[in-house]
Structure formats: C-alpha cells, structure tokens
C-alpha positions in Angstrom: -4.2 21.8 -5.4 -7.3 19.6 -4.8 -10.6 20.3 -6.6 -13.3 21.3 -4.2 -15.4 18.3 -5.2 -12.6 15.9 -4.3 -13.4 13.6 -1.4 -11.4 10.8 0.3 -13.5 7.8 1.4 -13.0 4.4 3.1 -13.2 1.8 0.3 -16.3 -0.4 0.1 -17.5 -3.0 -2.3 -19.2 -0.4 -4.5 -15.7 0.9 -5.5 -14.4 -2.5 -6.7 -15.1 -2.1 -10.5 -13.6 1.4 -10.5 -10.5 0.3 -8.6 -10.0 -2.6 -11.0 -10.2 -0.1 -13.9 -7.8 2.3 -12.3 -5.2 -0.4 -11.5 -5.6 -1.9 -15.1 -5.0 1.5 -16.5 -2.0 2.3 -14.3 -0.2 -1.1 -14.2 -1.6 -3.3 -16.9 -1.5 -7.1 -16.7 2.2 -7.0 -15.7 1.2 -6.2 -12.1 0.1 -9.8 -11.5 3.7 -11.1 -11.7 5.0 -8.8 -9.0 6.1 -10.2 -5.6 3.7 -7.8 -3.8 0.9 -9.3 -5.8 1.9 -12.8 -4.7 1.5 -11.7 -1.1 -1.9 -10.0 -1.8 -3.1 -13.3 -3.4 -2.7 -15.0 0.0 -5.7 -13.3 1.5 -8.0 -10.3 1.3 -7.0 -6.6 1.8 -8.3 -4.7 4.7 -11.1 -2.4 3.5 -11.1 -0.5 6.8 -7.6 0.8 6.0 -8.1 1.1 2.2 -9.2 4.3 0.7 -10.4 6.0 -2.6 -10.5 9.5 -3.8 -13.6 10.6 -5.7 -14.1 13.7 -7.9 -17.7 14.7 -8.4 -18.7 11.1 -7.5 -16.3 9.4 -9.8 -13.6 7.2 -8.2 -10.3 8.5 -9.5 -7.7 7.0 -7.2 -7.2 4.1 -4.8 -4.8 2.7 -2.2 -5.2 -0.7 -0.6 -3.7 -2.1 2.6 -3.1 -5.9 3.0 -2.5 -7.3 6.5 0.9 -9.0 6.7 3.3 -10.5 9.2 7.1 -10.2 9.0 8.8 -12.3 11.6 7.3 -11.2 14.9 5.9 -8.0 13.6 2.3 -7.4 12.4 1.5 -4.7 9.9 0.3 -4.0 6.4 1.5 -4.0 2.8 0.6 -0.8 1.0 -0.6 -1.0 -2.6 -1.5 -0.9 -5.2 -1.6 2.9 -5.2 -3.0 4.3 -8.4 -4.4 7.6 -9.7 -6.3 8.1 -13.0 -4.1 10.0 -15.6 -6.5 12.9 -15.6 -5.7 13.5 -11.9 -2.0 12.8 -11.6 0.5 15.3 -10.2 -2.1 16.9 -7.9 -0.9 15.2 -4.7 -3.9 12.8 -4.5 -1.7 9.7 -4.3 0.4 11.2 -1.5 -2.8 12.2 0.4 -4.2 8.7 0.1 -0.9 7.3 1.5 -1.0 9.8 4.4 -4.6 8.8 5.2 -3.8 5.0 5.0 -0.7 5.4 7.2 -2.7 7.3 9.9 -5.4 4.7 9.8 -2.9 1.8 10.1 -1.2 3.4 13.0 -4.5 4.0 14.8 -5.4 0.4 14.1 -2.3 -0.8 15.9 -0.2 -1.7 12.9 3.5 -2.0 13.8 4.7 -1.3 10.2 3.6 -0.5 6.7 5.7 -1.9 3.9 5.8 -1.3 0.2 8.0 -2.0 -2.8 8.4 1.5 -4.4 10.6 4.4 -5.4 12.5 5.8 -2.4 12.4 9.5 -3.7 8.6 9.4 -3.9 7.9 7.6 -0.6 10.7 9.1 1.7 8.8 12.4 2.2 5.9 10.3 3.4 8.0 8.7 6.1 9.1 5.5 4.4 12.6 4.4 5.2 14.9 1.7 3.7 15.0 -1.7 5.2 18.0 -4.0 5.4 18.5 -5.5 1.9 18.0 -9.2 2.0 16.5 -9.3 5.6 13.0 -9.9 4.3 11.7 -12.2 1.6 8.7 -12.3 -0.5 7.4 -14.9 -3.0 9.2 -14.1 -6.3 11.9 -11.7 -7.1 12.0 -8.1 -6.1 14.6 -5.3 -5.7 15.4 -5.3 -1.9 16.6 -1.7 -2.2 13.0 -0.7 -3.0 11.5 -2.4 0.0 10.6 0.5 2.3 8.8 0.7 5.7 7.1 3.1 8.0 7.3 1.8 11.5 5.3 2.6 14.7 5.6 1.9 18.4 9.4 1.5 18.6 9.7 -1.0 15.7 12.7 -0.1 13.5 12.7 -0.5 9.7 16.3 -1.8 9.7 15.4 -4.5 12.3 12.6 -6.1 10.3 13.4 -9.6 9.0 11.7 -12.7 7.8 9.2 -13.7 5.2 6.5 -11.2 4.3 3.2 -13.1 4.3 -0.5 -12.4 4.5 -1.6 -12.4 8.2 -4.3 -15.0 7.4 -1.9 -17.4 5.6 -1.2 -20.5 7.7 2.3 -21.8 7.9 
C-alpha cells in the first residue's frame, strides 16, 4: 500500500509552501468561501496536531487541525485534508486522519469535527451530529457535519456555534 520511502511528519513552517500548493491543486480558490474556512480564518491551526506525508522528501499530503470551541466543548476542526493526485487512493489521507485523531485525543481534545462525506469518514470513527444543533459562519450542509468524540462527549449532544478557540466573544 505505502511506498517504503513514505513518511508521516508533524507539520512545521518548512511545509507551508507545499501545503498551499497541495490545497490549491485539490480545492482551487472555491475553498475560501466554505464555512470551515471562515472558522479557520479566526485563528491559527495547531501545528502540533497537523501532519504531512512525504515521499522521498517531497510533501505529497497534508491534514491540519484548528482548535475550536462548540458550546462548552473544546476540540478541533479537521481540514483541509488533501493528497496530491499522484498519490491518491493509496490510503494516505486516511492514515493522516488516524494520526491526527490520535494526537488530538492524546492532547485532551473532546471532539474533532469536520464537514465531509459520511461514507469516507465513518470508517475512521466519525459520526453524524444533530442537524441544526451547531452553527458555523456561512452556509453548510448540516448532514455533512461529523464528529469523533472522546472522554464521554457524544456527537449528537454537541450544540452551539463552532468558533476558533482564540476568538473572543
């Protein structure tokens, strides 16, 4: 499945240009109008919980985690997750998500949220949330808002505005 030269690394500033290129390639300029992006604009992502995959030294995939609060729960918003076309369908994206989830849980996150396709993310532990219980800046499909929860928090019980943890009310 994985090439023997493929490694997974914690993101650092040296990866920024490659990550921008990967996200531009995967999502184009339309990504900047998404609700998730509105949350990400409120503050920085958490590099300690964001990861890249590199093949023979070239960054070929990335996942970022942004610290968020929803009601009384503190967690992270996963994304963007992107893999270069040359490396798609090899399980690299799923492995990046597994690594990020494990790091978030270890760091004490109560939940990890994302807006994504349930069939892709359900095998990774993501569950539906209560449609309409959470809000984000801008429109989004509430049926695609998914969560992995830790420490007794329940996906269906999450409610409130999803906002960056650093954003003041």
